[in-house]
Structures are given as structure tokens and as C-alpha cells.
C-alpha positions in Angstrom: 68.9 -24.3 63.2 70.9 -21.1 63.3 70.5 -17.8 65.2 72.0 -16.7 62.6 70.4 -14.5 59.8 70.9 -15.8 56.5 70.0 -12.7 53.9 68.8 -14.6 51.4 66.8 -17.5 53.1 65.6 -14.4 54.9 64.0 -12.7 51.6 63.1 -16.0 50.3 60.7 -16.6 53.8 59.8 -13.1 52.9 58.2 -13.3 49.7 57.3 -16.9 49.7 55.0 -15.5 52.6 53.9 -12.7 50.5 53.4 -15.6 47.9 51.1 -17.3 49.4 48.8 -14.4 49.9 48.8 -13.3 46.7 47.6 -17.4 46.1 44.6 -16.9 48.3 44.4 -13.4 46.6 44.1 -15.4 43.1 42.2 -18.5 43.8 39.5 -16.3 45.8 39.2 -14.0 42.6 38.6 -16.5 40.4 36.2 -18.5 42.6 34.3 -15.3 43.5 31.0 -14.8 42.2 30.0 -11.0 42.7 31.5 -8.6 39.7 32.8 -6.4 43.0 35.0 -8.9 44.0 35.9 -10.8 41.2 36.5 -7.7 38.9 36.7 -5.4 40.9 38.9 -6.6 43.5 37.1 -5.6 46.4 39.1 -7.9 48.7 42.1 -8.6 50.6 44.1 -11.6 52.3 47.0 -12.2 54.7 48.7 -14.3 57.1 48.9 -12.9 60.7 50.7 -15.2 63.2 50.1 -16.7 66.1 50.3 -14.0 68.3 48.1 -11.9 66.0 50.8 -10.1 64.7 50.5 -8.8 60.5 52.9 -10.9 58.7 52.5 -10.8 55.1 49.5 -9.6 52.7 48.6 -9.4 49.5 48.2 -6.2 48.4 44.7 -5.7 46.5 43.2 -3.0 48.5 45.3 -0.4 51.3 42.0 0.5 53.3 42.8 -3.3 54.3 46.1 -2.9 55.5 45.6 -2.5 59.5 42.3 -4.1 59.2 43.4 -7.1 59.1 45.8 -7.2 61.7 43.8 -5.3 64.4 40.5 -7.5 63.7 42.1 -10.7 64.0 43.7 -11.2 67.9 40.9 -9.7 68.9 38.7 -12.3 67.1 40.4 -15.1 68.8 41.0 -13.8 72.2 37.0 -13.2 72.6 36.5 -16.5 70.5 39.0 -18.5 73.0 41.3 -19.9 71.1 41.6 -23.1 73.5 38.3 -23.9 71.4 39.9 -23.5 67.4 40.7 -26.8 66.0 42.2 -27.7 62.6 39.9 -27.3 59.8 38.2 -24.2 61.9 37.4 -21.2 60.6 35.1 -17.7 62.6 33.5 -15.4 60.6 32.9 -11.6 61.4 31.9 -8.6 60.3 31.1 -6.7 63.4 32.7 -2.9 63.1 32.5 -2.2 66.7 34.5 -5.2 67.1 37.3 -3.6 65.1 36.3 -5.3 62.2 35.0 -2.4 59.0 31.9 -1.4 57.5 29.6 -4.6 57.6 29.5 -5.1 53.9 33.2 -6.4 54.6 33.0 -9.9 56.5 36.0 -11.2 57.1 37.2 -15.6 57.9 39.9 -16.4 60.0 41.4 -20.1 59.8 43.9 -21.2 62.2 46.7 -22.8 60.9 48.2 -25.7 63.0 51.1 -28.1 62.3 51.6 -31.2 64.1 49.3 -29.4 66.8 51.3 -26.4 66.9 49.5 -23.0 66.1 52.0 -21.3 63.3 49.3 -18.5 62.6 46.1 -17.5 60.7 45.3 -17.6 57.1 42.9 -14.8 57.1 40.3 -13.1 54.4 38.1 -10.1 54.1 35.5 -9.5 51.3 33.1 -6.5 50.2 30.0 -8.4 50.4 27.6 -6.8 47.7 24.5 -7.6 50.0 24.1 -7.9 54.1 20.8 -7.0 54.5 19.5 -3.2 56.0 17.1 -1.0 54.9 18.9 -0.4 51.4 20.3 -2.6 48.9 24.0 -2.9 48.7 23.6 -2.1 52.4 25.2 1.2 51.9 22.0 3.5 53.0 22.1 6.4 55.8 20.6 5.3 58.7 21.1 6.6 62.3 22.4 3.3 64.7 24.2 0.2 63.0 21.2 -2.1 63.7 19.2 -0.4 60.2 23.0 -0.9 58.4 22.4 -4.8 58.2 23.1 -8.3 59.7 25.8 -7.8 62.3 28.4 -10.7 63.1 30.1 -11.0 66.0 32.7 -13.9 66.3 31.2 -17.2 65.3 32.8 -19.9 64.0 31.5 -20.6 60.1 33.5 -23.6 59.9 33.8 -26.4 62.0 36.9 -29.1 61.4 36.5 -28.8 57.8 32.0 -28.5 57.9 30.5 -25.3 57.1 27.6 -24.8 59.6 24.5 -24.7 57.9 22.3 -23.2 60.5 24.9 -20.1 60.1 24.9 -20.5 56.9 20.7 -20.1 56.2 20.8 -17.2 58.6 23.0 -15.3 57.0 21.3 -16.1 53.4 18.0 -15.3 54.5 19.0 -11.5 55.8 20.5 -10.7 52.5 19.2 -9.7 48.9 21.7 -11.5 46.6 21.4 -14.5 48.2 23.4 -16.3 45.7 26.2 -13.8 45.4 27.0 -13.6 48.5 26.5 -17.1 49.0 28.8 -17.7 46.3 31.7 -15.6 47.4 31.1 -17.2 51.2 32.6 -20.0 49.7 35.4 -18.2 48.0 36.2 -16.9 50.7 36.6 -20.4 52.1 38.1 -21.8 49.2 40.8 -19.1 49.6 41.7 -20.2 53.4 42.2 -23.6 52.7 44.4 -22.2 49.6 46.8 -20.4 52.3 46.9 -23.5 54.7 48.6 -25.8 51.5 50.8 -23.5 50.9 52.1 -22.6 54.6 51.6 -26.3 54.8 54.4 -26.9 52.2 56.7 -23.4 53.6 56.8 -25.7 57.0 57.6 -29.0 54.6 60.6 -26.9 53.6 62.2 -25.4 56.2 60.0 -26.9 59.4 58.3 -24.9 61.7 61.1 -23.2 63.5 63.1 -21.8 60.7 59.7 -20.4 59.7 58.9 -18.8 63.2 62.4 -17.2 63.0 62.5 -15.6 59.9 58.9 -14.2 61.0 60.5 -12.9 63.9 63.2 -10.9 62.3 60.7 -10.3 59.1 58.9 -8.3 61.8 61.9 -6.3 63.0 63.6 -5.3 60.0 60.3 -3.8 59.1 60.4 -1.8 62.3 63.5 -0.9 62.2 63.6 0.1 58.6 60.7 2.2 59.4 62.1 4.4 62.1 65.5 4.8 60.2 63.1 6.5 57.6 61.2 8.7 60.1 64.5 9.9 61.3 64.9 11.2 58.1 61.4 12.9 57.7 61.5 17.2 59.2 61.0 17.3 62.9 57.7 19.3 64.2 54.0 19.4 64.4 51.5 20.3 61.0 47.6 20.6 61.9 44.5 20.8 59.2 41.2 20.8 59.1 38.4 20.2 56.7 34.7 18.8 56.1 32.5 16.1 55.1 29.2 17.4 53.4 27.0 16.6 55.9 26.7 13.9 58.0 24.1 11.7 55.6 20.6 12.6 58.0 21.5 16.3 58.6 22.9 19.0 56.3 25.1 19.6 58.9 28.6 19.4 57.9 31.2 16.8 59.7 34.3 18.5 61.1 37.5 16.8 61.1 40.3 18.2 62.9 44.1 16.7 62.4 47.9 17.3 63.1 51.2 15.0 63.1 54.0 15.5 65.1 57.2 13.9 63.8 60.1 13.7 66.7 62.6 11.3 64.8 61.2 8.5 66.9 57.6 7.9 65.9 55.0 9.4 64.0 52.1 10.7 65.9 48.3 11.6 64.5 46.5 13.5 67.2 42.9 13.9 65.4 41.2 15.7 69.2 39.0 18.7 68.2 36.7 16.8 65.4 33.5 16.2 65.6 31.2 14.1 68.0 30.4 10.7 66.7 26.6 11.7 65.0 23.5 9.9 64.8 24.3 8.8 61.2 26.6 6.6 59.1 29.4 8.8 58.5 31.5 7.9 61.8 34.5 5.2 61.8 36.1 3.5 64.6 39.7 3.4 65.5 40.6 0.8 62.9 39.4 2.8 60.0 41.3 6.1 61.4 44.6 3.8 62.4 44.3 2.8 58.4 44.4 6.1 56.8 47.5 7.0 59.1 48.9 3.7 58.1 48.5 4.7 54.7 50.1 8.1 54.4 53.3 7.1 56.3 53.9 4.6 53.7 53.3 6.9 51.1 56.6 8.9 52.7 58.6 6.2 52.8 61.0 4.0 51.0 57.7 1.8 49.2 60.1 -1.7 49.3 59.3 -1.5 53.1 56.9 -4.1 54.2 53.8 -3.8 55.6 53.4 -5.6 59.0 53.0 -5.1 62.6 56.9 -3.9 62.8 55.3 -1.1 60.1 52.9 0.1 63.1 55.2 0.1 66.0 56.1 3.6 65.8 52.6 5.2 64.8 51.0 6.6 67.3 47.0 7.5 67.3 45.0 9.8 69.4 41.5 9.6 68.4 38.6 10.2 71.2 36.5 8.0 71.7 33.1 8.8 71.3 33.9 11.2 68.2 33.3 10.5 64.0 37.3 9.4 63.6 36.9 6.4 66.9 33.1 6.2 67.6 31.0 3.8 70.2 28.0 1.2 69.5 26.0 1.6 68.9 27.5 4.2 65.7 26.3 3.4 62.6 29.3 3.1 60.5 29.0 2.2 57.0 30.4 5.7 56.3 33.6 4.8 58.0 36.1 5.0 55.1 34.7 8.2 53.5 35.8 9.7 56.4 39.3 7.3 56.7 39.7 8.5 53.1 39.1 12.2 54.1 41.1 12.2 56.8 44.5 11.0 54.2 43.2 14.4 52.3 43.7 16.3 55.6 46.5 14.2 56.7 48.7 15.2 53.5 47.4 19.0 53.4 49.4 18.8 57.0 52.7 17.2 56.0 52.6 20.0 52.3 53.9 22.6 55.0 57.1 21.0 55.2 57.2 18.4 52.6 55.9 19.9 50.0 57.4 17.9 47.0 56.0 14.3 48.7 52.2 14.8 48.6 49.2 16.0 46.1 46.6 18.8 46.1 43.3 17.4 47.4 41.7 14.5 45.4 38.5 13.0 45.0 38.9 12.0 48.5 36.3 9.7 49.1 35.0 6.1 48.1 31.4 7.2 46.1 29.9 4.3 46.8 27.0 3.2 44.6 24.5 0.5 44.6 20.8 -0.1 43.9 18.7 -3.5 43.4 15.3 -4.8 42.5 13.3 -7.2 40.9 14.8 -8.5 37.5 12.0 -8.4 35.0 13.6 -11.6 33.3 14.5 -14.1 36.4 12.4 -12.6 38.4 15.3 -12.5 40.7 16.0 -9.8 43.4 19.5 -8.4 42.4 21.5 -6.2 43.8 24.4 -4.2 43.0 27.4 -2.0 44.6 30.9 -0.5 42.8 32.6 2.7 43.9 33.2 5.0 41.4 36.7 6.9 40.5 37.8 11.0 40.7 40.2 13.3 39.7 43.5 12.7 41.5 45.7 15.6 42.6 48.1 17.5 40.8 52.1 17.3 42.4 55.3 18.2 41.8 56.0 17.6 38.2 52.9 15.7 37.2 49.7 15.7 36.6 47.0 14.3 39.0 45.4 10.8 37.0 42.1 11.2 35.3 38.7 8.9 37.0 40.9 7.0 39.2 40.6 5.4 42.6 42.3 7.8 45.0 44.1 6.8 48.5 43.6 3.5 49.8 41.5 2.4 47.3 42.7 0.3 44.7 39.7 -1.1 43.2 39.2 -1.7 39.6 36.6 -0.6 36.9 33.3 -2.3 36.1 33.2 -2.0 32.3 29.9 -1.7 30.8 29.6 -4.9 28.7 30.2 -6.7 32.0 27.8 -4.8 34.1 24.9 -5.3 31.4 25.4 -8.6 30.7 24.9 -9.7 34.4 22.4 -6.9 35.6 18.9 -5.2 34.3 20.5 -2.1 33.7 22.1 0.0 31.1 25.1 2.0 31.2 24.2 5.0 29.0 27.1 7.5 29.7 30.5 6.7 31.1 33.0 9.3 30.0 35.3 12.2 31.3 33.8 15.6 32.2 35.9 18.1 31.0 37.0 20.8 32.3 36.2 19.4 35.7 40.3 19.4 36.1 41.4 22.2 39.6 44.0 24.5 37.6 47.6 24.5 38.0 50.8 24.4 36.8 49.8 20.7 37.6 46.7 20.5 37.2 44.5 17.7 39.0 42.7 15.0 37.5 39.3 15.0 35.6 36.2 13.7 37.4 33.8 11.2 35.5 29.9 10.8 34.7 28.8 7.8 34.8 24.9 7.5 33.6 22.4 3.7 35.4 19.5 3.9 33.3 16.6 1.1 34.6 14.8 0.7 31.3 11.9 -1.8 32.5 11.5 -2.2 35.7 12.1 -0.3 39.1 14.8 0.0 41.1 16.1 1.2 44.7 18.9 3.4 44.2 21.6 4.2 46.4 25.0 6.7 46.4 27.1 7.2 50.0 29.5 10.1 48.6 30.5 13.6 49.4 32.6 16.5 47.8 28.9 18.2 46.7 29.7 21.1 49.2 33.7 21.0 49.8 35.6 20.7 46.4 39.2 19.3 46.4 41.7 22.0 47.7 44.8 22.9 44.8 48.1 23.8 46.7 50.8 26.3 46.8 48.3 28.2 44.3 46.8 25.9 42.3 42.7 25.9 42.3 40.2 23.0 43.8 38.7 20.8 41.2 35.2 21.4 40.6 32.4 19.6 42.4 30.6 16.0 42.1 27.2 16.2 41.3 24.2 13.9 42.0 21.6 13.9 40.1 18.4 11.7 39.3 16.0 12.3 35.6 12.8 11.7 35.4 11.0 12.1 32.3 13.3 14.5 30.3 14.0 16.5 34.3 17.1 15.9 36.2 16.9 17.3 40.0 19.8 17.5 42.1 20.3 15.4 45.5 23.0 15.6 48.3 25.8 13.8 48.2 24.2 10.7 50.7 20.4 9.7 49.5 18.3 6.7 48.7 15.9 7.4 45.5 13.1 5.4 43.9 13.6 4.6 40.6 10.6 4.8 37.9 11.0 2.3 34.5 12.8 4.4 32.1 14.5 6.7 35.3 18.0 7.2 35.6 21.0 8.1 38.0 23.5 10.4 37.2 27.0 10.5 38.9 29.1 13.1 38.3 32.5 13.0 40.7 34.8 16.0 41.6 37.9 16.8 40.1 41.2 17.0 41.9 42.8 19.8 43.2 46.1 21.6 41.4 49.5 22.3 42.1 51.1 25.5 41.6 49.4 28.8 39.5 47.5 27.7 36.8 49.5 31.3 35.0 52.9 28.9 35.0 51.9 26.2 33.0 53.4 25.3 30.1 51.4 26.4 27.1 51.8 23.2 26.0 50.8 21.2 28.1 47.6 23.7 28.6 47.2 23.0 24.1 47.3 19.3 24.5 44.7 19.3 27.0 42.3 21.3 24.5 43.1 18.7 21.3 42.2 16.0 24.0 39.2 17.3 24.7 40.1 17.8 28.8 39.5 21.6 29.0 37.8 24.0 26.7 39.2 26.8 24.8 37.7 29.1 27.0 38.8 27.5 29.8 42.7 27.8 28.7 42.2 31.5 28.3 40.1 32.0 31.1 42.1 30.1 34.1 45.7 29.5 32.6 46.1 32.6 30.1 46.9 30.4 27.2 45.4 31.8 23.5 44.4 29.3 21.2 44.0 29.8 17.3 41.5 28.7 15.4 44.0 26.5 13.7 44.3 24.8 16.6 47.8 26.3 17.6 49.0 29.0 20.2 48.9 32.5 20.3 52.1 34.0 21.4 51.7 36.8 21.5 47.8 37.2 22.8 49.2 34.4 26.0 52.4 36.4 26.9 49.7 39.3 27.5 46.8 37.3 28.9 49.8 35.8 31.5 51.1 39.2 32.1 48.4 40.6 32.7 47.1 38.2 35.4 50.3 38.1 36.6 50.1 42.1 37.8 46.4 41.4 39.2 
């Protein structure tokens, strides 16, 4: 084997490794049982080398950009690599071992060739239920023991054979045993697919050639990342923000961040953030690190691969025992809500020096929804989980998209037809919310409304969300988006709740979720009047809002009144 890099072979190997994880991804999606995985794509697949360094990843969920890379070396070291054999698979979901929340179950499989370890194929799925005190395992509890079953690093598959005792223990602790069992089998199948593809690569190129080019790939990524950091303005920039509450008390959760660029590294310092709460709104260091990786990825050339080389210039300071680096036995199911809000705060800090590269405030939350009960037709206990979209922030030259997943989320829409076909619920409303945008020269995206009616049985319904008190911020004269609302409707009467609640619904009750709109970018009075008119014609904003917030007068025939518009805008501009 030549030590000289062949650029063509380099690209072939680089893309072949990514395609290996992409084939794992397709296998997982097509064999999964739950809507959350097979339709919403709440999973990720990756390949990690023998030293525990992330090499390639299928890009399903950006939230998993770091979790697999941080978890695998820790899990293998704890279990003991000498105890692993061909055909083995480790399983773990413990956040205090640097997994994410308990719903995300990781399956790690070593890949051997002729007795030599090349690395680990790994996937993680958000399972629809892992036990705990509420269906979908997303309730607001005080410690991790209440959130669901905890899997330390144990061997689920031994020499190709699943461990029936561990399997039975897992299924005995979940409400949706059929879906969890099916999704675990899909994870096993995906890892086996990854090993078959790696075996084909080894057969074609040889293990030494693959190891050589994996090393070069990590070096290449680090070099390109550091080169991009040299282009960013040097300095230190700070911002702060709040989550509505911690889910147990009504006290807001304070988050503080400072980003420092020195031309060689990027440092994220969260000193000053609140101490961890005896409540679910805590993140671990992996979830916090993920937010930092995501933000940097948004600032550099999108062609740069995401692997361990990308992580090397990143420094994270997150005090132990804080809400951004919680200690055992902290509850952590709301950790992704914390992590996504950190993205918002980091972008806000960087807006001081990179105004054209960052958006105004977005949905900035996962907006997790789960419910369960006894299906009156089958008699089987069912569990359902999804996360809802919201408005994205406006940014220079472009409005924020309406009703999308934001930042580290890439989960898809759960169609009404599929949901109603598989679960005893009716989606009575699924629509954009007019006038929910943050006004701006480039407006924020609209939030959405989704209503769940339970016509013939009782259900337990949980939302673990945010933005009912602190709206997505505007930038450079743009205004905040509309706040989220969480409502239970019984006998025609609506009752508002906080953004984190578990409610018991009777037959005929409805749960309504209204997500927030994105913040606006730039002064609303500078918005092109024709764009305001288009929004009115499309039903996204009302005529009254066009006049009041954008200074655009619209005639009864639906055209712009130029004189009245000029007068409105000149009067507002002089205030």
C-alpha cells in the first residue's frame, strides 16, 4: 500500500463509508414498526473507528451529530473491548453515561475482519416508550429513575443471538411492547447491513487501505475546519436566554453563553447558567456539545464532513452540576429542549459579528408530544410520540419557513391519515396559525395548530415543550414571534396549561397544541409591500396586521393603497 494519498480513491472511500451508513438508515426505516421511526425518521446511523472516533454518519437527525461519537468509546471502554466478539451488540440508553435521553436507545456492534477490529457500526432510535410515569416517557419528573428503564452498557446480542432474558426485561417495562420489540429488531438488522457493506469494502480495498484513508479523512476534516475558523471574526460574544420553567416549578431556567473565536479554535462557555434542577429540564455534556457542533457547522463550508476531525477545534466549558452538564441522578428527558435553546442563544451571540449568517429566533424547542391509553377496538395498550414543528426565524434576504423543525431537528411530519389509521385518535385540526409570525423586513415563519380528539376512550396526554412565556426573538428591528399555547378542551371549554404538563383526558376531550412563530429580521416597515400583500392573499396575515405591523393599507378590492401606505409608513418612521 502506498502512503501517498490518491485523491480519487480518497473520495471513493469517503463516500463509500457514508453510503454504508445511509444503507443502514434505509434498512432501519423500512423494517421499523413505530411511526416515529419509519415515518418521522427519528434515528441515526454511524460508523466509528477502533479508537472510538466518528468517521461517517447518515444525516437523519443533526441532534445525533455528537451523541454516537461521544457514547461509543465510553461504552466500549466500560464493557471492555476484550469482551467483544464478532456478532456481538451492546445496548445502552443511560444519559449519565453520555447517551441522550432514555428514549434514545443505542446499539453498538464491533466489526472484525480476520480477527482485527476495524470499528463499530452504531445506530440510535427514539423509542416510542421506555416506561416511566407517563406514556411516551416524556413526563415532567424529578429524577431519572422516574423517566423510564435505564440500560447500562450490556450485551443485547451475543455472537448473533439476541439475549432473550434482557429482551424480556426491556419489554416488561414498556407500554408499547410490540413497537419497541419491532424497532429493536430493526436496529439489529441495520447494524448487520452496515457490517455486510463494510465487509464488501474490506474485500475490495483491504483493511490497511481503509484504515489509511479513514485516518486521512479525519485529518482532512480537521484541517478544513481550522481553515474555516481562520476566516471568522475574532473576538468574544455573549448572550443569554430563558426556558419557561423546569416542569416542576414555575421558575424560569436561565441559560448563559459566550462564544470566543481566536482563529484556531472556537470556545463555547456556559458558565453562569443555572444549577441543575430537580426536574426534567437538564442536559448532559453530550447534548450541550451537540448544540455547539451544530452551530459551528452552520457557519462553515457545508461541504466539510462531520466526523471526529470536525470536533477537534471545539472547546466547551460547561460547569458540572449545571443545567448544561447535569450530574446523576438528574432527570434529563428535557435535555434536548435545553440543547435546542442553546443553539438560539449561540446564534444570538454571533449576530453581533455575523449578522448575515444567523437567523432571528426560531421555534427553539423540540415540542415533544406523547399520549397513550387502551385501544377500545383491539384492547391493546398503545403509545404515540411525535414532536411538532414551528416557525423559523427570518434571516437576511429570506423569510423564515412556516411550520418546520428547527436547528438540530430533522424529523418529518406524521401524516394525519397514518396517525388515525394506526391509533385511536382523530386529528381535528392541523393548520398554520395566521398572524403568528414575528414581523420584520423578512418575517418569521408561522407556527402550527394541531388538535387531538379522543372520541371513545380515556387517554393520558403529555407535552414537554416551551415558548409559552419567552417568545422567539427578533433581530435588527424585527419583532418577536407569537407565543405557543397548550390547551385542553373538555365539554367545549378550553383550559390553558403551562408548556410542560401531563393531563388525563376523558372520552370526547381534545388536546390542542399551538406552536410559536419565528422572530422577524429587520424593521417591519422596510418589508416590501408586495410581499405583505402576498401574505394577506395567502391567509398568513390579516389585513389588520398588514396595516398595524407593516404599515400597508389594502383596499377592499385586494390591492395596495399607495398613498395610504406611504402615509402609514412615514408616520411610523417618524415615531
